[in-house]
C-alpha positions in Angstrom: 136.1 -90.9 -6.0 137.5 -92.9 -8.9 137.3 -89.9 -11.2 139.1 -87.8 -8.7 142.0 -90.4 -8.2 142.1 -90.9 -12.0 142.3 -87.1 -12.5 145.0 -86.7 -9.9 147.1 -89.5 -11.5 146.5 -87.9 -15.0 147.7 -84.6 -13.7 150.8 -86.2 -12.0 151.7 -87.8 -15.4 150.6 -84.7 -17.4 152.7 -82.1 -15.5 156.3 -83.2 -16.5 154.9 -83.8 -20.0 153.3 -80.3 -20.1 156.6 -78.9 -18.7 158.5 -80.6 -21.6 155.9 -79.2 -24.2 156.3 -75.7 -22.7 160.1 -75.8 -23.0 159.7 -77.2 -26.5 157.1 -74.7 -27.9 157.6 -71.7 -25.6 155.5 -69.9 -23.0 152.6 -69.3 -25.4 151.4 -72.7 -24.5 150.9 -72.0 -20.8 147.4 -70.7 -21.0 146.2 -73.7 -22.9 147.7 -75.8 -20.1 146.0 -73.8 -17.5 142.6 -74.4 -19.2 143.3 -78.1 -19.4 144.3 -78.2 -15.7 141.2 -76.2 -14.6 139.0 -78.5 -16.7 140.6 -81.6 -15.2 139.8 -80.4 -11.7 136.2 -79.8 -12.6 
């Protein structure tokens, strides 16, 4: 349960950060972000 809460909190913090990175580097970064998101949910 704690892992799920920590994962959700990390995703909440990570999303705007990821959005800024995508804007900064371009859309080529999206697949990597998807991999990270999928990994975090598992």
